C-alpha positions in Angstrom: 25.7 27.6 -1.2 24.2 24.4 0.2 20.9 26.2 0.6 20.4 26.4 -3.1 21.5 22.9 -4.2 22.0 19.5 -2.5 22.8 16.0 -3.6 19.2 14.8 -3.6 18.4 17.5 -6.2 21.0 16.0 -8.6 20.1 13.2 -11.1 22.9 11.8 -13.2 22.8 9.9 -16.5 19.1 9.0 -16.2 16.3 8.7 -18.8 13.6 11.1 -17.6 11.3 11.0 -20.5 11.3 11.9 -24.2 10.0 15.5 -23.9 11.0 18.7 -22.1 7.6 18.4 -20.3 8.6 15.1 -18.8 11.9 16.4 -17.6 10.4 19.5 -16.0 7.7 17.5 -14.3 10.4 15.1 -12.9 12.6 17.9 -11.5 9.5 19.7 -10.1 8.7 16.5 -8.2 12.3 16.2 -7.0 12.1 19.8 -5.6 8.8 19.1 -3.9 10.0 15.8 -2.4 13.0 17.7 -1.0 10.6 20.0 0.9 11.4 23.0 -1.2 8.0 23.4 -2.9 4.4 23.0 -1.7 3.0 21.5 -5.0 4.9 19.8 -7.8 2.0 20.2 -10.1 1.8 24.0 -9.6 5.6 24.4 -9.9 5.6 22.4 -13.1 2.7 24.3 -14.5 4.5 27.6 -13.9 7.7 26.3 -15.4 5.8 25.0 -18.5 4.0 28.3 -18.9 7.4 30.0 -18.9 8.7 27.4 -21.4 5.7 28.1 -23.7 6.7 31.8 -23.9 10.4 31.1 -24.9 12.1 27.8 -25.1 14.9 27.5 -22.5 17.4 25.4 -24.5 20.6 27.3 -25.3 23.6 26.3 -27.4 26.0 23.7 -26.1 23.5 21.0 -25.1 22.1 23.0 -22.1 18.6 23.8 -20.9 17.7 26.1 -18.1 13.9 25.8 -17.4 13.1 28.4 -14.7 10.2 30.2 -13.2 9.0 32.2 -10.2 6.2 30.4 -8.4 4.2 30.8 -5.2 4.6 27.0 -4.8 8.3 27.4 -4.2 9.3 27.8 -0.5 13.1 27.9 -0.8 15.2 29.2 -3.8 16.4 26.0 -5.4 18.5 24.5 -8.2 17.7 21.0 -9.4 20.1 19.5 -11.9 19.8 16.5 -14.3 22.5 15.1 -16.6 20.4 13.1 -19.1 21.3 9.7 -20.4 19.1 10.5 -23.4 19.2 14.2 -24.5 15.9 15.9 -24.8 14.9 18.8 -27.1 14.4 22.1 -25.2 14.2 24.2 -28.4 17.9 25.1 -28.9 19.0 25.6 -32.5 22.0 23.2 -32.2 20.1 20.2 -30.9 18.8 18.5 -27.7 20.1 19.1 -24.2 21.9 16.7 -21.9 22.5 19.2 -19.0 19.3 20.6 -17.5 19.2 23.0 -14.6 15.8 23.8 -13.2 15.9 27.2 -11.4 12.9 27.6 -9.0 12.5 30.9 -7.3 9.8 32.0 -4.8 7.5 34.9 -5.8 9.3 37.1 -3.2 12.8 35.8 -3.5 15.4 38.2 -2.1 18.0 39.9 -4.3 20.9 37.9 -2.9 19.4 34.6 -3.9 18.4 36.0 -7.3 21.9 37.2 -7.9 23.2 33.7 -7.2 20.7 32.0 -9.5 21.6 34.5 -12.2 25.3 33.8 -11.6 24.7 30.1 -12.3 22.9 31.0 -15.6 25.9 33.1 -16.6 28.4 30.3 -15.7 26.6 27.9 -18.0 27.7 29.7 -21.1 31.3 29.0 -20.2 32.7 25.8 -21.7 35.1 24.7 -18.9 32.3 24.7 -16.4 29.9 22.7 -18.6 32.7 20.3 -19.4 33.4 19.7 -15.7 29.7 19.0 -15.2 29.7 16.4 -17.9 32.8 14.7 -16.5 31.6 14.6 -12.9 31.1 11.1 -11.4 28.9 11.8 -8.4 26.2 14.0 -7.1 28.6 15.4 -4.5 31.0 16.4 -7.3 28.2 18.3 -9.1 27.2 20.1 -5.9 30.8 21.1 -5.3 31.2 22.4 -8.8 28.1 24.5 -8.6 28.9 25.8 -5.1 32.4 26.8 -6.3 30.9 28.8 -9.2 28.4 30.5 -6.9 30.9 31.3 -4.2 33.5 32.9 -6.5 34.3 36.6 -6.1 31.7 38.7 -8.0 32.4 39.3 -11.6 33.3 42.7 -12.9 30.2 44.8 -13.4 28.8 44.7 -16.9 28.3 48.4 -17.0 31.6 50.1 -16.0 31.4 53.1 -13.7 33.4 55.3 -16.1 33.7 55.5 -19.9 36.9 53.9 -21.2 39.5 55.9 -23.0 38.7 56.6 -26.7 39.9 53.9 -29.1 39.6 53.3 -32.8 37.5 50.1 -32.1 33.8 50.1 -32.7 31.6 50.6 -29.7 28.3 48.9 -29.0 26.0 49.0 -26.0 23.2 46.6 -25.2 20.3 46.0 -22.9 19.1 42.5 -22.1 15.9 41.6 -20.3 13.5 38.6 -20.1 10.1 38.3 -18.4 11.5 36.3 -15.4 14.7 38.2 -15.1 16.7 35.2 -13.8 18.4 33.3 -16.6 18.2 34.6 -20.2 18.8 38.2 -19.1 22.3 37.4 -17.9 23.2 34.6 -20.3 22.4 36.9 -23.3 24.6 39.6 -21.7 27.5 37.3 -21.2 27.2 35.7 -24.7 27.2 39.1 -26.3 30.2 40.2 -24.2 32.2 37.1 -25.1 31.4 37.5 -28.8 32.3 41.2 -28.7 35.7 40.4 -27.2 36.3 37.9 -30.0 35.2 40.5 -32.7 37.3 43.3 -31.2 34.4 45.5 -30.2 34.2 47.7 -27.1 31.1 46.5 -25.5 29.0 47.3 -22.4 25.7 45.8 -21.4 22.9 46.7 -19.0 21.0 43.7 -17.5 17.5 44.6 -16.5 16.9 41.6 -14.3 15.3 40.5 -11.1 18.4 41.0 -9.1 18.6 44.7 -9.9 19.9 46.8 -12.7 22.8 49.2 -12.9 22.2 51.7 -15.7 24.8 52.2 -18.4 27.0 55.2 -18.0 25.6 58.1 -20.1 29.1 58.6 -21.5 29.2 55.1 -22.8 25.8 55.5 -24.5 27.0 58.8 -26.0 30.1 57.1 -27.5 28.2 54.0 -28.8 27.9 53.5 -32.5 24.8 51.4 -32.1 22.6 49.7 -29.5 21.2 46.2 -29.2 18.0 45.6 -27.3 17.8 41.8 -26.6 14.5 42.0 -24.7 11.2 40.4 -24.2 9.8 43.3 -22.1 9.9 47.1 -22.1 13.3 48.7 -22.0 13.4 51.0 -19.0 14.1 54.6 -19.7 14.6 53.9 -23.4 14.9 57.7 -24.2 18.5 57.5 -23.0 19.4 55.9 -26.3 17.4 58.3 -28.5 18.9 58.6 -32.0 21.1 55.6 -31.8 20.9 52.9 -34.5 19.1 50.0 -32.9 18.8 46.2 -33.4 15.9 44.8 -31.4 15.3 41.1 -31.0 13.9 38.6 -28.4 16.4 38.0 -25.6 17.0 34.4 -26.7 18.7 35.7 -29.8 21.3 37.2 -27.6 22.1 33.7 -26.3 21.8 31.8 -29.6 23.4 34.2 -32.1 25.4 37.0 -30.3 28.0 37.3 -33.1 25.3 37.9 -35.7 23.6 40.6 -33.6 26.9 42.4 -33.1 27.6 42.3 -36.8 24.0 43.6 -37.5 24.6 46.4 -35.1 27.9 47.4 -36.8 26.1 47.4 -40.2 23.3 49.5 -38.8 25.8 52.0 -37.4 27.0 52.6 -41.0 23.5 52.7 -42.6 21.9 56.1 -42.6 18.5 54.5 -43.2 18.8 52.1 -40.2 16.1 52.2 -37.6 16.9 54.6 -34.8 15.7 54.7 -31.2 12.9 57.3 -31.2 13.2 60.4 -28.9 11.2 60.4 -25.7 9.5 57.1 -26.3 9.5 53.7 -24.7 8.8 50.6 -26.9 5.7 48.6 -26.0 6.3 45.1 -24.8 4.7 43.7 -27.8 7.7 44.9 -29.9 9.9 42.0 -29.3 11.1 41.9 -32.9 12.8 44.5 -35.0 10.1 46.4 -36.7 12.4 47.6 -39.4 12.3 44.1 -40.9 8.7 43.4 -40.0 6.3 42.9 -43.0 3.1 44.8 -43.3 1.0 41.8 -42.4 3.0 40.9 -39.3 2.9 44.5 -38.2 -0.8 44.7 -38.7 -1.4 41.5 -36.7 0.8 42.8 -33.9 -0.9 46.2 -33.9 -4.4 44.6 -33.8 -3.5 42.3 -30.9 -2.0 45.2 -29.1 -5.1 47.4 -29.5 -7.4 44.6 -28.4 -5.3 43.8 -25.4 -5.4 47.4 -24.1 -9.1 47.7 -25.1 -10.3 44.7 -23.2 -10.0 46.2 -19.6 -12.5 49.0 -20.7 -14.9 46.4 -22.1 -14.5 43.9 -19.3 -15.1 46.4 -16.6 -17.8 48.2 -18.5 -19.7 45.0 -19.6 -19.7 43.7 -16.0 -21.0 47.0 -14.6 -23.8 47.2 -17.2 -24.8 43.7 -16.3 -24.7 44.5 -12.6 -26.8 47.6 -13.3 -29.5 45.4 -14.9 -29.3 43.0 -12.0 -29.9 45.7 -9.4 -32.2 48.0 -11.4 -33.9 45.8 -14.0 -33.7 46.4 -17.8 -35.8 49.6 -17.4 -32.7 51.2 -15.9 -31.6 52.1 -19.5 -34.4 54.7 -19.6 -34.1 56.2 -16.2 -30.4 56.0 -15.3 -29.6 59.6 -16.4 -32.7 60.9 -14.6 -31.8 59.2 -11.3 -28.2 60.4 -11.4 -29.1 64.0 -12.2 -32.1 64.4 -9.9 -31.3 62.1 -7.1 -28.4 61.3 -4.7 -27.6 58.6 -2.1 -29.3 60.8 0.4 -32.3 61.6 -1.8 -33.2 58.3 -3.3 -35.7 57.9 -6.2 -39.0 56.2 -5.5 -37.7 52.9 -6.8 -35.3 52.7 -3.9 -31.7 52.2 -3.1 -31.1 49.2 -5.4 -32.5 51.0 -8.4 -30.2 54.0 -7.7 -27.2 51.8 -7.3 -28.2 50.0 -10.5 -28.2 53.4 -12.3 -24.7 54.2 -10.9 -23.3 50.8 -12.1 -25.1 51.1 -15.5 -23.8 54.6 -16.1 -20.2 53.8 -15.1 -20.3 50.7 -17.3 -21.8 52.7 -20.2 -19.1 55.4 -20.0 -16.4 52.7 -19.8 -17.8 51.0 -22.9 -17.7 54.3 -24.6 -13.9 54.1 -24.7 -14.0 50.8 -26.7 -13.5 52.2 -30.1 -11.2 55.2 -29.1 -9.0 52.8 -27.0 -8.8 50.3 -29.8 -7.7 53.0 -32.3 -5.4 54.6 -29.8 -3.4 51.5 -28.9 -3.3 50.2 -32.5 -1.5 53.5 -33.3 0.6 53.1 -30.1 1.8 49.7 -31.5 3.0 51.4 -34.6 4.4 54.7 -33.3 4.7 54.4 -29.5 3.4 57.2 -27.3 3.2 59.9 -30.0 0.6 57.7 -31.7 -1.8 57.4 -28.8 -3.6 60.8 -29.1 -4.1 60.6 -32.9 -5.3 57.1 -32.6 -7.8 57.9 -29.8 -9.0 60.9 -31.8 -9.5 58.8 -34.9 -11.3 56.2 -32.9 -13.6 58.9 -31.4 -14.3 60.2 -34.9 -15.2 56.6 -36.0 -17.6 56.4 -33.1 -19.1 59.7 -33.9 -19.7 58.7 -37.5 -21.1 55.3 -36.6 -18.2 53.4 -38.1 -17.9 51.2 -35.1 -14.9 49.0 -34.3 -14.0 48.6 -38.0 -13.6 52.4 -38.1 -11.5 52.3 -35.0 -9.2 49.7 -36.5 -8.8 51.7 -39.8 -8.4 55.0 -37.9 -5.8 53.5 -35.6 -3.8 52.0 -38.4 -3.8 55.2 -40.4 -2.8 57.2 -37.3 0.0 54.8 -36.3 1.5 54.7 -39.8 1.2 58.5 -40.2 2.9 59.1 -36.9 5.6 56.7 -37.6 6.2 58.4 -40.9 6.3 61.8 -39.4 8.6 60.7 -36.7 11.1 59.5 -39.3 11.5 63.0 -40.7 14.9 64.7 -40.3 14.3 67.9 -38.5 16.6 70.6 -37.0 17.9 69.9 -33.5 15.9 72.7 -32.0 12.7 71.1 -33.2 13.4 67.5 -32.0 12.1 68.1 -28.6 8.7 69.3 -29.9 8.3 66.3 -32.3 6.9 63.7 -29.9 4.7 66.0 -27.8 3.4 68.5 -30.4 4.3 68.0 -34.0 3.7 64.2 -34.4 0.4 64.2 -32.4 -0.9 67.3 -34.2 -0.2 66.2 -37.7 -1.1 62.6 -37.0 -4.5 63.7 -35.7 -5.1 65.9 -38.7 -4.2 63.1 -41.2 -6.0 60.2 -39.6 -9.1 62.1 -38.4 -9.3 64.2 -41.6 -9.3 61.1 -43.7 -12.0 59.5 -41.5 -14.3 62.6 -41.8 -13.7 63.3 -45.5 -13.4 59.9 -47.1 -13.5 56.8 -45.0 -16.0 57.3 -42.2 -19.2 57.2 -44.3 -18.4 54.0 -46.3 -17.2 52.2 -43.1 -20.4 53.3 -41.3 -22.4 51.7 -44.1 -20.4 48.5 -43.9 -20.8 48.4 -40.1 -24.5 48.9 -40.4 -24.7 46.1 -42.9 -22.6 43.8 -40.7 -24.8 44.5 -37.7 -27.9 43.9 -39.8 -26.4 40.5 -40.9 -25.6 39.5 -37.4 -29.0 40.6 -36.1 -30.8 38.6 -38.7 -28.6 35.5 -38.4 -30.5 32.4 -37.2 -30.7 28.7 -37.7 -27.9 27.0 -39.6 -25.9 30.1 -40.3 -25.7 31.0 -36.6 -24.9 27.4 -35.6 -22.0 27.3 -38.2 -20.6 30.6 -36.9 -20.7 29.2 -33.4 -19.0 26.0 -34.5 -16.2 28.0 -36.2 -15.7 30.3 -33.1 -15.6 27.3 -30.8 -13.0 25.5 -32.9 -10.8 28.6 -32.9 -11.1 29.0 -29.1 -9.7 25.4 -28.6 -7.1 25.0 -31.3 -4.3 26.8 -29.5 -5.6 27.6 -26.0 -4.8 31.3 -25.7 -2.6 31.5 -28.8 -3.1 33.8 -31.8 -6.1 31.9 -33.3 -7.8 31.9 -29.9 -7.2 35.6 -29.6 -8.6 36.3 -33.0 -11.9 34.7 -32.0 -12.0 36.4 -28.7 -11.1 39.8 -30.2 -14.0 39.4 -32.7 -16.4 38.8 -29.9 -15.2 41.6 -27.7 -15.0 44.2 -30.5 -18.7 43.7 -31.3 -19.9 43.6 -27.7 -20.5 47.3 -27.6 -23.0 47.2 -30.4 -25.1 44.5 -28.7 -28.3 44.9 -26.7 -30.6 42.4 -25.2 -33.8 43.9 -26.8 -32.6 45.2 -30.2 -29.4 43.4 -31.3 -28.6 40.3 -29.2 -26.4 38.7 -31.9 -23.1 40.2 -30.6 -24.1 39.1 -27.1 -24.7 35.5 -28.5 -21.3 35.6 -30.1 -19.7 36.6 -26.8 -21.5 33.8 -25.0 -20.4 31.3 -27.7 -16.7 32.3 -27.4 -16.8 32.3 -23.6 -18.5 28.9 -23.2 -16.3 27.3 -25.8 -13.2 28.6 -24.1 -14.4 27.0 -20.8 -14.7 23.5 -22.3 -11.0 22.4 -22.7 -10.0 22.8 -19.0 -13.3 21.5 -17.7 -13.0 18.5 -20.0 -9.5 17.7 -18.8 -10.6 18.1 -15.2 -13.5 15.7 -15.8 -11.3 13.2 -17.6 -8.8 13.1 -14.8 -11.5 12.5 -12.3 -13.3 9.7 -14.4 -10.1 7.9 -15.6 -7.3 8.9 -13.3 -5.1 6.0 -14.4 -4.7 7.5 -17.9 -3.0 10.5 -16.5 0.2 11.1 -14.5 0.2 12.3 -10.9 1.1 15.8 -12.0 -1.8 15.8 -14.5 -4.2 14.6 -11.9 -3.2 17.5 -9.7 -3.6 19.9 -12.6 -7.0 18.5 -13.2 -8.1 19.6 -9.8 -7.1 23.1 -10.5 -8.6 23.0 -14.0 -12.2 22.8 -12.5 -11.9 26.4 -11.2 -9.9 27.7 -14.2 -12.4 26.3 -16.6 -15.4 27.6 -14.6 -13.8 31.1 -14.7 -13.1 31.0 -18.5 -9.4 30.5 -18.3 -8.6 28.3 -21.3 -5.0 28.1 -20.3 -5.9 25.6 -17.6 -5.7 22.9 -20.3 -2.2 23.9 -21.5 -0.3 21.4 -19.3 -2.4 18.6 -20.8 -2.0 19.8 -24.4 1.7 20.4 -24.0 2.2 16.8 -22.8 -0.1 15.2 -25.3 -1.1 17.7 -28.0 -2.3 15.3 -30.8 -4.9 13.7 -28.5 -5.9 16.5 -26.2 -6.3 19.3 -28.7 -8.5 17.5 -31.2 -10.7 16.3 -28.4 -10.9 19.8 -27.0 -11.8 21.3 -30.4 -14.7 18.9 -31.0 -16.3 19.7 -27.6 -15.7 23.4 -27.9 -17.1 23.5 -31.4 -20.3 21.7 -30.3 -20.6 24.2 -27.4 -20.2 27.2 -29.6 -22.8 25.9 -32.1 -25.3 25.1 -29.3 -24.9 28.5 -27.7 -25.9 30.2 -31.0 -28.7 27.7 -31.5 -30.0 28.2 -28.0 -29.6 32.0 -28.4 -27.9 32.3 -25.1 -26.2 35.6 -24.4 -23.5 37.2 -22.3 -23.1 40.9 -21.7 -19.8 40.3 -19.9 -16.6 39.5 -21.9 -15.1 37.3 -19.1 -15.8 35.5 -15.9 -17.4 32.2 -17.0 -20.2 30.9 -14.7 -19.4 33.6 -12.2 -21.1 36.3 -14.4 -24.4 34.4 -14.7 -26.2 37.6 -14.0 -24.9 39.0 -17.3 -26.7 36.3 -19.2 -30.3 37.4 -18.6 -32.5 34.3 -18.3 -30.5 32.3 -20.8 -27.9 31.1 -18.2 -29.4 27.6 -18.0 -28.9 27.2 -21.7 -25.3 28.5 -21.4 -24.6 25.9 -18.7 -26.2 23.1 -20.7 -24.2 23.9 -23.8 -21.0 24.1 -21.8 -21.8 20.8 -20.0 -22.5 19.0 -23.3 -19.2 20.2 -24.8 -17.3 19.2 -21.7 -18.8 15.7 -21.7 -18.0 15.2 -25.4 -14.4 16.4 -25.0 -13.8 14.4 -21.8 -15.2 11.2 -23.4 -13.1 11.7 -26.6 -9.8 12.3 -24.7 -10.4 9.2 -22.6 -11.1 7.1 -25.8 -8.1 8.5 -27.6 -5.8 7.9 -24.6 -7.0 4.3 -24.3 -7.1 3.3 -28.0 -4.8 5.7 -29.9 -1.1 5.5 -29.5 0.7 8.7 -28.5 2.5 10.4 -31.4 6.2 9.9 -31.6 8.5 12.5 -30.1 9.0 15.4 -32.5 5.6 15.3 -34.2 4.5 18.4 -32.3 6.6 20.9 -30.4 4.8 21.3 -27.1 6.4 24.7 -26.6 4.3 26.0 -29.5 1.0 24.9 -28.1 0.3 28.3 -26.4 2.6 30.3 -28.7 
């Protein structure tokens, strides 16, 4: 096992910093110095991005930061036994044993199995006790190698169903985004807790090293099922009708006994949530929706709808802008004529570019036409899974037909989703169950949602939409500048988190109603959001270039990458800086981003594209110099502020802010 860990990758009883970020950056540097990664900065960035999704601290004073990264050249374990424990987000306190698992993007299954095996061993107390008692790097390497070279453990999913017993029976699926550590640790923690509670238990690990499906006989005998997952459960329909407890995968590591007891209670509760027939849960459903409040459910549904809608808008907006670039703004009047009367071999008088412009404009327009239906469809999907898609799309189409816009799409999608979820909860005869998801639920859901839109809601919402568009179109001066300021602050406050997404969603949702000639306000809002989102990474890049001594070596490397990330409107390029120093980086970023948003609205700069940064200058008409100027001013302000703060304001004490929540 010497190809995975070696003595120079072990650090014993050292103080590596006061935060998880410090420890991860140190271990990334160790791996790179050992010749196992091409870039310590890139490896640390990927590990910190993974850390931001789910903290990697687990009970027992252990942390397992891990990631897949193109920077990794050899599958690697780096271990640190900390002299001063560091908080990695575990409920029972800080960690003193830290294993950094670094896997290449294309790691083979054998190595992934070994990495996963180590993660499973770390939930066993004798192994961790031996690690704490070891006196040398060589002893640590020997202990790890011994664990990894042991005979394979018995499979988690037995090949055949056990003989019937009077003991309760629970099955589970565990899965995390990386599929290396939490997937298997959750499985083993649940298995150990089940043994202590006297429960017959089987688990399917859907991880990177492969997955062996549970025996159908085991599923049939199970009293309930636990989904400890952060991603979709593959082939979820196998568990249809079973009482289910669904939680993030980390809960399987932190509180396995509670999950098993909750599953036993659900098995005895006729009203408990059941796995729906013929559906797969969307990845956004990482929490048990049975206990989800209306507000939390609405927020999740809206974000789901927007995330699925954005590809339609992004592609459509860029193609429309490309159509204007090739064919001029007159293409709006002649595109249909060119496409019906001409072909590539029978070009219009305006020539090839005009014809290609018409093609791009029309494709973009058709794509944008799905904005409201897709929004409604995937909001309903978030509530009711696949049976909600058709009613949601239909309600969204009705909203578009009635002029109710994206507000109508949201309302129609919510009604469709709730209606479908309600219908799907009905108790129906066995012979009718197969028709429920493909016929009954979509049919009745469409009638309810679209009927309400036509008969009662569509008209008033259309009037509200018209008033909103009129307000935006007439907005100027101070009102526009204040709106730009607010949007800019929202874009920088959490760098890709929920507040950032709300601002971006607001801009994208209104993009379809914007036009250069008649209603530029939504295009101005889109430009304000995009420019403001570019400021934080660009400012950090500039600050590292101007005052490199204020930043660590890893941060200076991140600064080089942040130039391109910021230019392309990828706000997450500032996350490594914010995670390490949130109370100085985030306020500085917010000030610059707010100024940029306000200036964009004052300059009346526009963007017909929802993404791309400076690379979609052609979507900004002749306002792109003002777009660049506003972005430059905000970048200079934020960079200057972060330099001043780092020079003259002391860093906040550890524990003031949880870096893992910066991009939550």
